C-alpha positions in Angstrom: 81.1 134.2 79.1 80.6 130.7 80.6 79.3 129.4 77.2 82.7 130.2 75.6 84.5 128.5 78.6 82.3 125.5 78.3 82.8 125.3 74.5 86.6 125.6 75.0 86.6 122.8 77.6 84.5 120.6 75.4 86.8 121.1 72.5 89.8 120.4 74.6 88.1 117.3 76.0 87.4 116.0 72.5 91.0 116.5 71.4 92.3 114.8 74.5 89.9 111.9 74.1 90.9 111.5 70.5 94.7 111.5 71.3 94.2 109.3 74.4 92.2 106.7 72.3 94.5 106.5 69.3 97.9 106.7 71.1 96.6 104.2 73.7 96.0 101.5 71.1 99.7 100.9 70.2 101.0 101.9 73.7 98.9 99.2 75.4 101.1 96.5 73.8 104.2 98.0 75.4 102.5 98.6 78.7 101.4 94.9 78.7 105.0 93.8 77.9 106.4 95.9 80.7 103.7 94.9 83.2 104.0 91.1 82.5 107.8 91.2 82.6 107.8 93.3 85.8 105.7 90.6 87.5 108.0 87.8 86.2 111.1 89.7 87.4 109.6 90.4 90.8 108.9 86.7 91.2 112.0 85.3 89.4 113.3 83.3 92.3 109.9 81.9 93.4 109.1 81.1 89.7 112.5 79.5 89.3 113.4 81.8 86.4 116.9 82.1 87.9 119.0 79.0 88.7 119.3 78.4 92.4 122.6 79.3 93.9 124.3 76.1 95.0 127.0 75.7 97.7 130.5 74.5 97.7 131.1 70.8 98.3 134.6 71.4 99.7 135.0 71.0 103.4 137.7 73.1 105.2 138.0 75.3 102.1 141.1 77.6 102.2 141.9 79.4 98.9 139.7 80.4 96.1 140.7 79.6 92.5 141.5 82.7 90.5 138.9 84.5 88.4 141.0 83.6 85.3 140.7 79.9 86.2 137.0 80.3 86.7 136.7 81.8 83.2 138.8 79.1 81.7 136.8 76.3 83.2 133.5 77.9 82.2 134.8 78.5 78.6 135.9 74.9 78.3 132.5 73.7 79.4 130.7 76.0 76.8 133.2 75.0 74.1 132.3 71.3 74.8 128.6 72.3 74.4 129.5 74.1 71.1 128.3 77.4 72.6 129.9 80.9 72.6 132.7 81.2 75.2 132.7 85.0 75.4 132.3 85.7 79.2 130.1 88.6 80.3 130.7 88.5 84.1 131.5 86.5 87.1 129.2 86.7 90.1 131.1 85.5 93.2 129.2 84.3 96.3 131.7 84.1 99.1 129.1 82.9 101.7 128.2 79.9 99.5 131.7 79.3 98.0 130.5 79.5 94.4 131.0 81.6 91.3 128.4 82.1 88.6 129.9 82.7 85.1 127.6 84.2 82.5 128.1 84.8 78.8 127.6 87.7 76.4 125.8 86.0 73.5 123.5 83.5 75.3 121.7 83.2 78.6 123.6 80.3 80.1 125.1 80.3 83.6 127.9 78.0 84.7 128.1 77.7 88.5 131.5 76.6 89.8 132.8 75.6 93.2 135.0 78.5 94.1 137.6 76.3 95.8 137.8 73.1 93.6 136.7 74.6 90.3 134.1 71.8 89.9 131.2 72.6 87.6 128.1 72.5 89.9 125.5 73.3 87.3 124.8 74.7 83.8 121.4 76.3 83.4 119.6 78.9 81.4 119.1 82.3 83.2 115.5 83.0 82.1 115.5 86.2 84.1 118.2 87.7 82.0 116.3 87.4 78.7 113.1 88.5 80.5 114.9 91.6 81.7 116.1 92.4 78.2 112.5 92.1 76.9 111.4 94.3 79.8 113.8 97.2 79.0 113.8 96.7 75.2 117.5 95.8 75.0 116.6 92.4 73.5 116.5 94.0 70.1 120.0 95.4 70.6 121.1 92.0 72.0 120.2 90.1 68.8 121.1 92.9 66.3 124.4 93.7 68.1 123.4 97.3 68.8 124.8 99.8 71.3 121.6 100.1 73.4 120.0 102.7 71.1 116.8 100.6 70.8 116.7 100.3 74.6 117.0 104.0 75.0 114.4 104.8 72.4 112.0 102.1 73.7 112.3 103.1 77.3 112.0 106.8 76.6 109.0 106.5 74.3 107.2 104.1 76.6 107.8 106.3 79.6 106.6 109.4 77.8 103.6 107.4 76.6 102.8 106.3 80.1 103.1 109.9 81.4 100.9 111.2 78.5 98.2 108.5 79.1 98.2 109.3 82.8 97.8 113.0 82.3 95.1 112.6 79.5 93.3 110.0 81.6 93.2 112.5 84.5 91.8 115.2 82.2 89.2 112.8 80.8 88.0 112.2 84.3 88.4 115.8 85.5 87.2 118.0 82.6 83.6 116.7 82.6 83.4 117.7 86.3 84.5 121.3 85.4 82.1 121.4 82.5 79.2 120.3 84.7 80.2 122.9 87.3 80.3 125.7 84.7 76.9 124.6 83.3 75.5 124.8 86.8 76.5 128.5 87.2 
């Protein structure tokens, strides 16, 4: 009886080792991408991958300019640089008196004084493209997709990580069971 159990475990172990080995080779590329981009995103402010948030220069500031004015100022600046003017979002920082305008088709950020409308800085938001590489949406970004690649990439990579974790556990644990059965 123990011989059949041992043979069954050894056969399972060989199959798991084979799958772990051959699926691990392509998955390691994606695990490295996710790991490296995770580190970069965690350290984005310290590594200056995100432009520093500046502060208003206006003293005794009263009223903010409207979001429509913010968009118009940022679009005029992008137009003068011959870049796309399609705005993605405005990030308003009331404590600092600034607004950050970002765009849909490039990774540029225009920081504006929220009271005067003065352009404080124009810089690349490296953290945005790193985030898109991290979650796989960079492909959809450049191909104009609807996040289908992101969903497939994230799902397959997550399933791969789960599979590699489970098979890795069994590659460690099954030999212990086999040795225990042989000892009986």
